[in-house]
N, C-alpha and C positions, 0 to 999 in steps of 0.2 A: 530666712533666705529662700526656702521653697515658695513661700507666698509672694515674695518680691519677684522671683523669676517667673512665676505664673502670671502675675500682673504685667510684667514687661513683655512676655510673649503675647498676651492678650492685646496690649497696646500696639505691638508691631503688626499683628494681624489686622487690626482696625486701620492702621496707617496704610497697609498694602491694599486694603479694600478701597480706601480713599483714592489711591493712585489709580486703581482699576476703574473706579467710577468716573474719573476724569476723562477716560478714553471711551466710555460707554456711549453708544448712540442707538437707543432702542427704537425710538419713534421713526427715525430716518426721514425726518421732515426735510424737504429740499431747502437748502440754505438760501437766504436772501441774496440778491446780486452782490457780488464781492466788490468792495471798493477799498481805497486806502484811507485809513483813519489816523488822524494825528491832532496834536494840540495846535491852536492858532491864536494869535493875539489880534483882537479887533482894533484896527487903526482908523477906520472911518465908517460911517453909516449913512445910508440914503433912505430917508423915511417918506419920500415923495409919493410912493405908491401905497403907503399904509392908509387904510380907511378906518376912521375912528367913529364909533357909534356909542355915545356915552362912555362907558369904561371898557368897551370891547374893541379890540384891534383885529382887523382882518387884512387879507391880501398878502403882500410880500414886503419884507424889509431886506434891502440889499446891503451887504457888508463888504468892506475891504479888510482883508486880514493878512498877517504875516505868519507863515508857517514856522512853528517852533520845534517841530520834530518830523521824522519821516524822511523819505528819500529826497524830498524837494525842500528841505529845511532852508529857511531864509528867503524863499520866494514870496511874492505878493500875489494873492488870489482873490477873485470876486466870489462871494458866497451868497447863496439864497437862503433866507430864513422865512419859511412858510408860516403864516399866522392863520389859524383855523377859527379863531373866535372863542376858543375854550381856554379859559385862564389857567385851568389845571394842567393843560398840555403845552401851551405856548410860552415862549420866553422872548423878551424884548431886550436887545443888547445896546450897550453904550460903548464908546471908545475906551479901550483899556481893559476890557473883559477878556479873559482867556476862555476859549470855547473848544469843544470837540467838533471837528468837521469830518466829512466823508466826501471823497472825490474820486474821479477816474483820471487816468493818464493814458489816453489812447495813442497819442503820438509823443509820449515822453514828457508832456507838459500837463500840469493840473488843469482839469476842466470839470464842469458840472458839479461844482462843490455845493454841499448842503450842510447847514448847521445842525448839529445833533445835541445841542444843549451846552450850558456852561460846564467847563471841565471840572469834574469832581473826583475822578478816579484816583488821583494822587492823594487827596485828603481821605478818601475811603480806605486806601491801603494804610495810610498813617494811623487812622483810627483803629483799624483791625490789629495792627502791630501793637499799638498802645493798649488795646484791650487784652491781647495775649500776655504782654509784660505785666500788666496789673493783676491779671488772673494768677500768673506764676508767683508774683511777689506776695500776694495774699494767701494763696492756697498751696504753694509749693508744687510737689509732684502731683498731688491731686488736681491742682489747677491745670497742669499740663494735660492730664487725662481728660479733664473737662473741656479744654480747648479742642482737643482731638475729637471728642464727641460732638462738639459744636460743628466742626467742619464736616464730620461724617453725616450729621443730620441734614445739613444744608445740601450736601451732594446727593443724598438719598432722595430728598424731595425733588431736586432739580433734574437729576439724571435718571431717576427710576420711577418715582410716583407719578409725576406729571406726564412723562411720556407714556406710561402704561395707561393712564386715563385717555390720552389722545388715541391710543390704539384700540380703545373700546372695552378695556377690562372693566368689570363691575366695580363701581367706586367703593361700595361698603366693604366687601371682603378684601379688596385690594388695600383700602385705607387701614383696615384693622391689621392686615399683615404687615404693612409698612410701619404702623405705629407700634406694633409689637416688636418689630426688629429694632426700631429706634429706642424704645423703652429698655429692651434688653442690653443694648450696647451702652447706653448712657448710664443705666443703673449699675451695671457691673464694672464699667470703666471708673465711675466715681466711687461707688461703694465697695469695689473689689469683688473678687470671686469668693465671697464669703456668705455667711448667713444674712448679714446685713444687706448685701446686694440682692440676695434671693428674695428676702422679705420685701424689699423695695419694688422689685420687678413684679412679683405676684400681686402685691397690694395695688400697684398701679394698673395692672391689667384688669383686675376686677372693677376698679373705678371707671376705667375707660369703656369696658363692656356695658356697664350700666348707662354711661353717658350715650353710647351709640344707640342702645335700645330706646332710651327716652327721646333722643333727638329724632330718630325715625318716626316714633309714635306722634310726637307733638308737631313735627313738620307736617304730617298728614292732617292732624286735627286742626292746626292753624290755617290749613289750606295755603301753604307757602310753596313757592317754586324757586329753583336755583337762580332764576334770572334777577332776583333781588340783589345779587352781588355785582359789584362793578365789573365791567368788561365781559360779563357772562353772555350777553346777547351778541357781542362782537365775536365771541368764540364760535358761536353757531354759524355766523356769516363768514368765518375764516376757513370754511371747508369741513366743519365737523358738526353737521346738523343732527347726527345720530347720538350725540352725547346726552346722558341723563343728568341734566343740571340739578335736579332736585336731590338725587343721591350724592352728587358732588357737594352740594350744600350741606347735607347731613354729615358727610365725611369731614368737611371743614370744621364742623362744630366740635367733634371729639378730638380732632387733631389740634385745634386751637387751644383746648384746655389741657392737653396732655402734659405740657410743661409744668403747669401749676399742680397737676395731679402727681407727677414724679417728684416735684419739689416737696410737697407735703409728705408723700410716702417716704422719701429719704430722711426728712426730719424725724418722723415717727420711728423708722427703723434704726436710725443712729441713736435715738433716745433709748430705745429698747436694748440696743447693744451696750450702751454705756451703763445702763442700770444693771444689766447682768454681769458686766465686768466689775463694777464697784461692789455689787452685792450678789456674789455667786449663789448664796443660799436662798435668795428670794423665790417664793413659790409661784406657781403658774398664775393663780388668780390675782395675787398682789402685783405681779409683773404686769398683767393686763390692766389692772386698775390704774397703776402709775402711768402707763402708756396712754390710756384714755384721757387722763387729766391733762397731759401735754397736748394730746390731739385736739381737745376742746378749745384750748387757747389758740393753737395755730390755725385751726379751721376758721375761727371767727375772723381773723385778719385776712386769710386767703380768699374767702368769698368776697370780701370788700375789694380785694386786689382785682378780681375779675370784673367787678362792677366798674371800677375806675379805669381799667385798661380798655374795656369796650366803649364806655361812655366818652373817654378822652379822645378816642379816635373819630368821634362823630360830633364834636362840639359845634361845628358850623351848621350841621343839619338841625340840631336842637335849637340853635339860635334863630334859624330861618323860621321855624314854627312859632317861636315866641315873638319874633319880629312881626309876623303876620297876624298875631293875636288869636291863633287857632286854639280851640279848647283842648285839654289833655286827652279827651276821648278820641279826637281826630288823630292826635299825635301817636298814641299807643296803638291805634287800630291800623295805621298805615303799614303796608306789607314790609317795607325795609326796616321800620322801627320794631315791628313784631318779630322780625328775624333776629334783631339784636337782643330783644327781651328773651327769646328762646335761647340764644347763645349764652347769655348771662346766667339764667336760671338753671338750664340743663347742665351747663358746665359746673355750676355750683353744686348740683346734685352729685356729680362725680367727685368733686373735691371733698364733700362731706362724707361720702361713702368710703373713700379711700382710707380715712383715718382708722375706723374700727376694723376694716379688713386687714390693714397692715399690722395693727396691734395684735389681732388674733393670730395671724400667720407668724409674726415674729415671736410671739410668746410660745407657740408650738415648736418653732425651730430652736429656741433657746431653752427648752424645757429641762435640759440636763442641768445639774447643779454645778457644773464646772464653768470657769470663766470662758467666754466665747473665743478669744484669741489672745495670743501673747501681745503685749503692748507694742513691741518692735515690729510686729508683722501686721498690725491693724492699719488699714488704709486711712489716710488723713491724719 
């Protein structure tokens, strides 16, 4: 019961922090001009002004829509859909599509309406709820805590980390502080305020510190800069020319692999916990050997996970190089490809290092010959 109360109090504190983060506005960036946003159904399209050059469409598509929500629900409005010629940004609509629009109402009537993309917010909410229900169905109370950690991590990045970078805070120490905070909350929320959670937290931190050091070193040796990331140059032109894009890139490397590092550390710590629970008499060295055997197996698949995750997000880029018949040397030497190679290999270093670190830390924490926790109080 004391363990349950401790974990409940911890979860309530994290929930309160989530609520506080929702109201936080650190960067104080002036908001974009306010407008009324609502769902609308496309009832007609006028493509007479659209200019088509091969597969690229530019200029303006004019839409007639019926508002499905908001203060002017049911009214018909003319909407402008600007086409920039960039397929990754533009959307081309047909009658029957539900879209998100933004408009003004200077005299109580909708005016200056602009299309903001196909309406996806409802499906996103449905998917998030489905994710939470599945998490609870599979993992029970631990799943609820994991879901709470998920929300907390998203809010910390969006409401704390990104604004601090915009304010000019140094990316590396700020990133390390943020990732340490997230690692602590996630590890203790899922693993409980126990030796298992402590071993996961400390092992993850050691792996992430190694990743940060290697990322900073090899970013310099590779002569890479942060502008290899999408939208990085646009960020400078948005009024923040003082930002250190290279350090932001380095921070993105160890933050991106932090989830895999925590995952592996939790696997190892849970294994060490279970070994000690089932065999309280196990010695320190035997405990470490058993943990390392598990760590070797899990590490092998986790490094491949990073390779597939990073490569899968750049399939089109690799296909372009192949389609042009360029040699592998050109491909691997390109700055944006070298950045992904660095991401994969440096992230894998952190994943590999976290296994022995967590094994040693957990073995020392469980070095007593008593069982770690009573079964009823053990998280998960």
